[in-house]
Residue, then its C-alpha position, 0 to 999 in steps of 0.5 A: m842910347s840910340w835914336i828911335n826914328t818916327p817917320e809916321s809922326s807928323n810932329i816928332a822926328r826922333f827921340k832917345y832915352d838916357n836911362e842913367n840920367m833919366v833924360l828923354t830927348v825929343e827932336f821935332n820935325k820943325g827942328g827943335q830938340y828938347n831934353y825932358f828931365d827925371v822921366p821914368e824908364s816906364t814912361f819912355a817905354s810907354m812912349r815907344i809903344a804908343s800909337s801916336k808919339g806926339q799925343y803921348l808926349a803932349r798928354n804924359i810928358k809936357g807939363r809934368y817934367r822939367y825941360a830945356r831946349v838943347 
């Protein structure tokens, strides 16, 4: 479970995925870090190749999966 840095993103600093527990962890440029639970690996894979990680997160993850601030 390695971090994927996103220097091109104005919103997301980096993110990683724990496929055993299906947890997506996102660290934002403004300092917050959140875990999103029960995220399918296919959703993570789509986020990895999305041209805008922030837009993908907003459209496909926020509001669909449980989350908690780390």
